[in-house]
N, C-alpha and C positions, 0 to 999 in steps of 0.2 A: 578481380579489383581488392582494394585495401578497405576495409571497414573499421572505423573506431568508434565502440560504444561506450559511453559513459553514464552510469546510473546512480541516482541518490541512495545513501543509506538509511535513509530516515524510515524505519521499519525495513520488512523484507518484501514489500509488494513490487519495487522496482526491480529487483534483481530476479523476483520470480516471474516478472516478465521477459526481461531480457535473456534469460537462459533459454527457454524453447523457442524465441525468435531468432537467437544466434545459430543455435542447431539447426533450425530449418533453413538458414542463410547457408549455413556450413556445406549443404549438400549441393551448392553451385559453386564449390571450389573456390570461395573467396578466403582470402587471408585477413584474419581477424584480430584486433587489439580489444582489451577491456581496461577501462579505469574506474575505480570505486574505492571507498574506505569502510573501516569498521567491519562488521560482521559480513557484508555483502562483498567486500573483497576476498574473505578468506572462502565464501561459498564459490565465487567465480574462480578463484585458484584452483578449487578442487575439481571443477568442471571443463577448464580451456588453458591453454598455453597463452603466453603474451599477454598475462594479467599484471596490470601496475597499481601499486597502492597510491591514492592521494589523500590528503587531508580531509576528513570528514567533516561536514557541518551539521550541529545538532542544535536542539532547542536545549534550555536550561529546564534540567530534569532530575528529581530526587525521588525518594521512598513514595510519595504522594503523587507522582507522576509529572507532567509538564507543568510548570509554574509561570502563567502567563506575564504576569508584572517583571518577574524577574528575567524571562526571556527578552521582554522588549530592554530592559536595561542591558542585557548581555548582548545586544545588538553591537553595542559600542564598547562595552567597558567588560574586562575579565572579572568573573565572580568565583568565590569559592564554592566547591562543591563536594559533597563526601561520596566517594566511589566504592560501593557496598561490593564489587567484583575484587578490589584490590584492600577493602576494610580500610581506608585512609583517606585523608582530605587531599584535595587537589586542587589547582587553579584553573577553571575552564577559560579557554581564551574565548576573545570575544568574536561574534560572527564576522565582522569587518576582517580580523585577523585570518580567519577560518577561510573565509572568501578568497582572500589575496594568495593563500597560500596553496589553496586547491587550485587556484588558476593557473600557479606557475608551476605547480606539480605537473598538470596536463600540458602545458607548454613546454614542458622541458624535452619531452620526447617527440615533438610534432614533427621535428624535420626529417628525424630518422624514419617515423613511420608514414609520414606523406599519405594521407587517408584519401581515398576518391569521395568518401561519404562519411560523415559523423552522424551517429545516431545517439541520440540523448535521451534518457528517460527520468524526467524531473530533474534533471541537471543543468542548471541555468548558466553555470559557469562554462560548461561545454559548448551551449550556443554562443558566448560571448566570445569564445575562442574560435569558433567557425566562423562568426561575423569577421573578426578582425586579421583572420589567417584566409579568407574567401574561400573557404571549404563548403560546400554543398551540405544541407543538415536537413534530418528528419526529427522532429522533437513528439515524443510520446507521452501523453500527459492525461491525467485525470484531475489536475487542477491548474486554472491559468489566472483567473480573475476571480477568488473566492467570495463570497456575498454572504456567509451564514457563520456568525460566531467569531470573525477575527475582528480584531480591534481596529478602529478607523486609524489610527495611527499608522498603521501599516500601508494604508492605500497608495502614498506618494512613490514607497518602494515598489508597490505592485505594478504602477504606471512605468517606473523607470526600466524595471527588467522585460515590460511585456515588448519593447523595442528590439530584444533580442529574439523574441518569439515570433514578431512579425516577420523577420528575415529568414525563416526557415524555408526551405522548399515545400516543404508538406509538414502538417502536424496531424498525428494520428490519435484519435480519442479510442481506447480500448473500451469501449462502452455502446449501450444501445443508443439509437438516435431516440430524440423527443417523441411522444413524452414520457418514455420509458427510461431515459437517461438516470442511472443512479447517481453519477457525479455530478447533476444539473447545478446544484447549489455551489460548486466547485470551481466549476467553469466561467460562470458568468455569460455575459450578454456578448456571444462572438461577432455578431452583426456591429453592436456598436464599438467593438476592437477593430473592426476591419479585417477580421480573420475568416470568415465565412466560406471564402473562396479556396482557403488552404486546408479547412479542416474536414476531416472524413471521419464519422462515426463507425468503425469496423466491427464493434461487437467485441465481447470480453476475449482475452487469449487462451483462457480456459475452454476447454471443451464442453458446452454446455449441452451436449445431448442429455436427455431427461434419464435418470437412474433413480428407480425406486427401491425401497429396502424395509427394514423393520422400524419401530418405534419403540427401542429398548430402553434409551437413555437419553439424559441431557447431554449435549458435548458442548465443551467449554475450550475453543482453541484461542489461547492468550498470546499475542506476539507483542513485537515492538521492544522497545528499550526496556532496562531492566525494572525502573522505576514504574513504567506504566504497568507491567506485569503485577509486580508487588501490590500496587494499588488494587489493581481488580481482584486478585486474589484474597485480599483482606476481606474485601465487600462480600465476595461469592461464598467462600467455604461456610460461614455460619448460617447464611441463607438457606443454602442447599441442606446441609445438616438438620436444620429444623423443619425443611419440607419434606424431609425423610425421602429425597428423590435419588435416584441412581444417577450418577453422573460420571463422565471422564473427561479429566482436564488435560490439555497440552499445554506445556508454558511455553514452548517454542523457543528453546534455547538449543541452538545446534551443538553437537558433539555426543559423549558418551550419554546412553540413554539411562535413566535412574527412575526406577517408579515406585511409588507406595499406595497403599490402601488406607484410606481414611473414612472410616463410617460405611456410608453405602456407595462411596466413589473410588477412583482410580487416579491418582495425580501422575503424570509423566512429565519429565524435562524435555522430552522429544518424541515425536512419533513420526516413523518414516511415511513416505508417501502412500505406501499400500495400508499402513496402520491407520492414517489419517482418513483415507478413502473410507474405510471399513466403519471407523467411527462416526462419520457423518453420513453416510446412508442408511445407517441403523439407529440414528437419532431421532426422537420425537420432535425437537427442535433445539436451536443453536443459541448460546450464548456468547457475544464476542463484542469487539470494541467498536466495530464499524469500520474497519479497514476495506479498501475496494475490492481487492481479490476475493477475501472471504465473503464478502456481499455476494458475489457470484458462483461461489461455491456452494453457498444456501440455496441460490436460485437452481443450479443444476440439480440439485437433491430435493428439491421443492420442500426445503425446512424453513417455517416460520421462525423467528428470532428475537431476542430481546440484545439491544445494543446499549453498551456501557461505554460511551466516546470519552476518551482521554485527551482529545485535542479537537480542535475545530474543524480539521479535514474530516474526521471521521464522525463528528456531529452532524455535517452535513450530508453525508452518506445515509446516515442512520435518520436523519428528518424525511429525506426523500423516500427511504424504505417504509418509514410510517405513513407517511402520505398514500403510499400505495397500497396499505393495509397489510403489509407482509412482515412488521417489525413493531416492535414497542421500545421506546427511548426511555432510559432510566438514567438517573445521575446519583443516586444514593441507595443505601440498604432498605429503606422503608418503601421507595419506589419499586425496588426490585421484588420486594415481598409480594407486592400488590399487582406487579405485571406477571409473576409465577401463576398466582391465583387468575388472574383475568386470561391468560395464555391456555390454561388448563379448561377454564370453562369455555372458552370461545375457539378451541383449536380447529374445530371444523371450519369455521368462517375464514379463520387464517390461511387454511390448507387451500382453499378455493382461490384465494387472490393469487397465493403463490404460484398455482398452476396457469393461471392468465400470465403472470410475469414470466415463468417458465417457458412456455410457449413462445412467447414474443424472442427471448433471447435466444433461444436454441435455434432460430433462424438464421442466425449470424454465425459466421466462422473468423474470427476477429484474426487469428493467427495467420490463416491462409490469406485474407486480404492486405494483412500489412507487409506479409512476403511480397506479394505482388506489386504493391505501392514502392517499395524500396528496389524491388528489380528494375521496375520501370524507371525509375530516377538513374539508374547507370548504364542505360542503353547508348 
């Protein structure tokens, strides 16, 4: 069978799910094709054959992180943007332009690929393609109708794209079932949307078998676009140095690894999977932005956390972790300083709640179940 995978390149969470799922399905001798843009394209290219580049769709973001007001304008209008990687100004195309070009990038090769099934992770354009070309599809998502921190101005757009989600053969949620769903506030009321019969909560694609370690340092994995990483780093370093805390920071920038000692800490541009695992398992607690994949890494290793969200999706995940008494959400340096003191003071309480969440999460094998679902659709 011929499988077409397409994933969003907003952060690396989507591609981090597609890779293990595709490798699992590869064992069944399927012929596989991949579409994505940005860093996700580069990572897929290093793992698989038949990888095609398509136009990336992104928020408007600068060195201060994602700018909501500018992102709303950028839906329809191009805006000037400073690119720190090229150290120059450029014109960021509108999201409408990006969306149209991405769709045609996907469509360009659809005849030659002739997929039996399309698997989309966070990519609505791919679902639209599947709908128009009558291709059976599976949608992997931890966000459908977000209800926490998103502008009401985006609601009409959400309702418009939901029609493509409704046409999927199956919707796979890589998360725990309620009431322990980390992405609950990003999914919305699935029953109201008429999706409850198509949805299955399979559990995280990460192996959540509990692993215990030491409590040597604070681990800070920073992922996402460069503006997001810069914003978090500017907030973190002065606070960690003032707290005289041993820390390990990973900047989540794939490529050649560069490391630097700063005071009591280490800053790395990139950590290998094994290095990241070691940093997590031996952490006392974790500071991160609230990305869905990293949420489940903290659960696997039973580590309480402090979340510094830089976009609404992360804020919603962080709010649910905080509700479960497993994390503290902060927005600025002052709140971060207070959160560090609170976590140090009440660390045993947070560990107890993390153990409950870890026990629930470890009972699900998301990757196994997702593979079974996809295989069943190709009989």
